[in-house]
Biopython code that builds the backbone (N, CA, C, O; Angstrom):
import numpy as np
from Bio.PDB.StructureBuilder import StructureBuilder

atoms = [
    (1, "MET", "N", (-20.530, -14.115, -215.253)),
    (1, "MET", "CA", (-20.992, -15.670, -214.687)),
    (1, "MET", "C", (-21.546, -16.469, -215.720)),
    (1, "MET", "O", (-21.112, -17.596, -215.959)),
    (2, "GLU", "N", (-22.622, -15.866, -216.442)),
    (2, "GLU", "CA", (-23.744, -16.802, -216.902)),
    (2, "GLU", "C", (-22.982, -17.359, -218.024)),
    (2, "GLU", "O", (-23.144, -18.552, -218.282)),
    (3, "ARG", "N", (-22.072, -16.565, -218.812)),
    (3, "ARG", "CA", (-21.242, -16.941, -220.066)),
    (3, "ARG", "C", (-20.265, -17.923, -219.766)),
    (3, "ARG", "O", (-19.889, -18.612, -220.714)),
    (4, "MET", "N", (-19.687, -18.170, -218.454)),
    (4, "MET", "CA", (-18.955, -19.114, -218.194)),
    (4, "MET", "C", (-19.553, -20.386, -217.847)),
    (4, "MET", "O", (-18.969, -21.435, -218.119)),
    (5, "LEU", "N", (-20.681, -20.366, -217.263)),
    (5, "LEU", "CA", (-21.338, -21.606, -216.884)),
    (5, "LEU", "C", (-21.968, -22.080, -218.317)),
    (5, "LEU", "O", (-21.952, -23.278, -218.601)),
    (6, "GLN", "N", (-22.440, -21.260, -219.078)),
    (6, "GLN", "CA", (-22.789, -21.716, -220.502)),
    (6, "GLN", "C", (-21.500, -22.546, -221.047)),
    (6, "GLN", "O", (-21.557, -23.759, -221.244)),
    (7, "MET", "N", (-20.450, -21.847, -221.247)),
    (7, "MET", "CA", (-19.527, -22.332, -221.523)),
    (7, "MET", "C", (-19.242, -23.877, -221.176)),
    (7, "MET", "O", (-19.210, -24.758, -222.035)),
    (8, "GLN", "N", (-19.023, -24.104, -219.696)),
    (8, "GLN", "CA", (-18.733, -25.143, -219.192)),
    (8, "GLN", "C", (-19.835, -26.280, -219.716)),
    (8, "GLN", "O", (-19.632, -27.434, -220.093)),
    (9, "LYS", "N", (-20.927, -25.617, -219.614)),
    (9, "LYS", "CA", (-21.994, -26.774, -219.850)),
    (9, "LYS", "C", (-22.112, -27.389, -221.615)),
    (9, "LYS", "O", (-22.774, -28.340, -222.029)),
    (10, "ILE", "N", (-21.328, -26.568, -222.284)),
    (10, "ILE", "CA", (-21.216, -26.715, -223.659)),
    (10, "ILE", "C", (-20.167, -27.634, -223.637)),
    (10, "ILE", "O", (-20.290, -28.605, -224.383)),
    (11, "ARG", "N", (-19.089, -27.543, -222.902)),
    (11, "ARG", "CA", (-18.027, -28.142, -223.005)),
    (11, "ARG", "C", (-18.536, -29.643, -222.286)),
    (11, "ARG", "O", (-18.039, -30.674, -222.740)),
    (12, "GLU", "N", (-19.284, -29.710, -221.443)),
    (12, "GLU", "CA", (-19.409, -31.015, -220.956)),
    (12, "GLU", "C", (-20.330, -31.831, -221.769)),
    (12, "GLU", "O", (-20.188, -33.052, -221.834)),
    (13, "GLU", "N", (-21.306, -31.177, -222.416)),
    (13, "GLU", "CA", (-21.964, -31.771, -223.495)),
    (13, "GLU", "C", (-21.171, -32.269, -224.694)),
    (13, "GLU", "O", (-21.527, -33.259, -225.333)),
    (14, "GLU", "N", (-19.954, -31.468, -225.014)),
    (14, "GLU", "CA", (-19.484, -32.052, -226.014)),
    (14, "GLU", "C", (-18.683, -33.209, -225.696)),
    (14, "GLU", "O", (-18.403, -34.133, -226.460)),
    (15, "ALA", "N", (-18.312, -33.053, -224.386)),
    (15, "ALA", "CA", (-17.235, -34.386, -223.890)),
    (15, "ALA", "C", (-18.391, -35.597, -223.916)),
    (15, "ALA", "O", (-18.084, -36.674, -224.425)),
    (16, "LYS", "N", (-19.681, -35.402, -223.374)),
    (16, "LYS", "CA", (-20.184, -36.860, -223.394)),
    (16, "LYS", "C", (-20.840, -37.339, -224.899)),
    (16, "LYS", "O", (-21.311, -38.459, -225.097)),
    (17, "LEU", "N", (-20.766, -36.209, -225.949)),
    (17, "LEU", "CA", (-20.917, -36.424, -226.992)),
    (17, "LEU", "C", (-19.794, -37.591, -227.661)),
    (17, "LEU", "O", (-20.016, -38.688, -228.173)),
    (18, "LYS", "N", (-18.586, -36.898, -227.436)),
    (18, "LYS", "CA", (-17.411, -37.495, -227.825)),
    (18, "LYS", "C", (-17.511, -39.116, -227.369)),
    (18, "LYS", "O", (-17.471, -40.087, -228.125)),
    (19, "GLN", "N", (-17.675, -39.110, -225.694)),
    (19, "GLN", "CA", (-17.520, -40.443, -225.221)),
    (19, "GLN", "C", (-18.389, -41.108, -225.849)),
    (19, "GLN", "O", (-18.003, -42.067, -226.517)),
    (20, "ALA", "N", (-19.922, -40.739, -225.794)),
    (20, "ALA", "CA", (-21.015, -41.424, -226.578)),
    (20, "ALA", "C", (-20.451, -41.785, -228.030)),
    (20, "ALA", "O", (-20.473, -42.970, -228.362)),
    (21, "GLY", "N", (-20.059, -41.041, -228.714)),
    (21, "GLY", "CA", (-19.738, -41.423, -229.981)),
    (21, "GLY", "C", (-18.816, -42.560, -230.233)),
    (21, "GLY", "O", (-19.044, -43.423, -231.080)),
    (22, "LYS", "N", (-17.645, -42.528, -229.379)),
    (22, "LYS", "CA", (-16.886, -43.965, -229.051)),
    (22, "LYS", "C", (-17.378, -45.071, -228.842)),
    (22, "LYS", "O", (-16.890, -46.072, -229.367)),
    (23, "GLN", "N", (-18.380, -45.128, -228.082)),
    (23, "GLN", "CA", (-19.093, -46.145, -227.745)),
    (23, "GLN", "C", (-20.290, -46.677, -228.691)),
    (23, "GLN", "O", (-20.647, -47.855, -228.676)),
    (24, "GLY", "N", (-20.931, -45.589, -229.600)),
    (24, "GLY", "CA", (-21.670, -45.659, -230.744)),
    (24, "GLY", "C", (-23.264, -45.820, -230.398)),
    (24, "GLY", "O", (-24.173, -46.405, -230.985)),
    (25, "ALA", "N", (-23.197, -44.849, -228.875)),
    (25, "ALA", "CA", (-24.443, -44.893, -228.037)),
    (25, "ALA", "C", (-24.580, -43.237, -227.795)),
    (25, "ALA", "O", (-24.408, -42.733, -226.685)),
    (26, "SER", "N", (-24.979, -42.319, -229.225)),
    (26, "SER", "CA", (-24.917, -40.845, -229.143)),
    (26, "SER", "C", (-26.481, -40.569, -229.025)),
    (26, "SER", "O", (-26.962, -39.513, -228.613)),
    (27, "VAL", "N", (-27.051, -41.454, -229.364)),
    (27, "VAL", "CA", (-28.584, -40.907, -229.702)),
    (27, "VAL", "C", (-29.240, -40.420, -228.270)),
    (27, "VAL", "O", (-29.674, -39.269, -228.231)),
    (28, "PRO", "N", (-29.312, -41.065, -227.349)),
    (28, "PRO", "CA", (-29.925, -40.699, -225.972)),
    (28, "PRO", "C", (-29.453, -39.160, -225.560)),
    (28, "PRO", "O", (-30.144, -38.310, -224.999)),
    (29, "LEU", "N", (-28.121, -39.054, -225.989)),
    (29, "LEU", "CA", (-27.626, -37.500, -225.584)),
    (29, "LEU", "C", (-28.348, -36.240, -226.532)),
    (29, "LEU", "O", (-28.513, -35.068, -226.192)),
    (30, "ILE", "N", (-28.689, -36.849, -227.742)),
    (30, "ILE", "CA", (-29.322, -35.498, -228.764)),
    (30, "ILE", "C", (-30.174, -34.974, -228.194)),
    (30, "ILE", "O", (-30.106, -33.745, -228.201)),
    (31, "PRO", "N", (-31.389, -35.630, -227.423)),
    (31, "PRO", "CA", (-32.438, -34.627, -226.748)),
    (31, "PRO", "C", (-32.040, -33.779, -225.527)),
    (31, "PRO", "O", (-32.704, -32.821, -225.131)),
    (32, "LYS", "N", (-30.933, -34.200, -224.982)),
    (32, "LYS", "CA", (-30.525, -33.348, -223.912)),
    (32, "LYS", "C", (-29.888, -32.185, -224.469)),
    (32, "LYS", "O", (-30.184, -31.090, -223.990)),
    (33, "THR", "N", (-28.877, -32.276, -225.613)),
    (33, "THR", "CA", (-28.327, -31.053, -226.109)),
    (33, "THR", "C", (-29.238, -30.131, -226.816)),
    (33, "THR", "O", (-28.956, -28.933, -226.802)),
    (34, "ALA", "N", (-30.501, -30.620, -227.551)),
    (34, "ALA", "CA", (-31.464, -30.103, -228.140)),
    (34, "ALA", "C", (-32.193, -29.223, -226.944)),
    (34, "ALA", "O", (-32.782, -28.172, -227.198)),
    (35, "ASN", "N", (-32.115, -29.620, -225.976)),
    (35, "ASN", "CA", (-33.048, -28.695, -224.995)),
    (35, "ASN", "C", (-32.254, -27.649, -224.496)),
    (35, "ASN", "O", (-32.609, -26.488, -224.290)),
    (36, "ALA", "N", (-31.071, -28.191, -224.307)),
    (36, "ALA", "CA", (-30.207, -26.872, -223.683)),
    (36, "ALA", "C", (-29.924, -25.942, -224.574)),
    (36, "ALA", "O", (-29.299, -24.936, -224.238)),
]
sb = StructureBuilder()
sb.init_structure("model")
sb.init_model(0)
sb.init_chain("A")
sb.init_seg("    ")
for serial, (resi, resn, name, xyz) in enumerate(atoms, 1):
    if name == "N":
        sb.init_residue(resn, " ", resi, " ")
    sb.init_atom(name, np.array(xyz, "f"), 0.0, 1.0, " ", f" {name:<3s}", serial, name[0])
structure = sb.get_structure()
């Protein structure tokens, strides 16, 4: 269960980074990924 939840979180973070990259606003998301 934990592994699946971790993978889900990672996928969500990657999706956020991709969206932010398109918008050119990936900086605010970096601390979130670092803490996770």
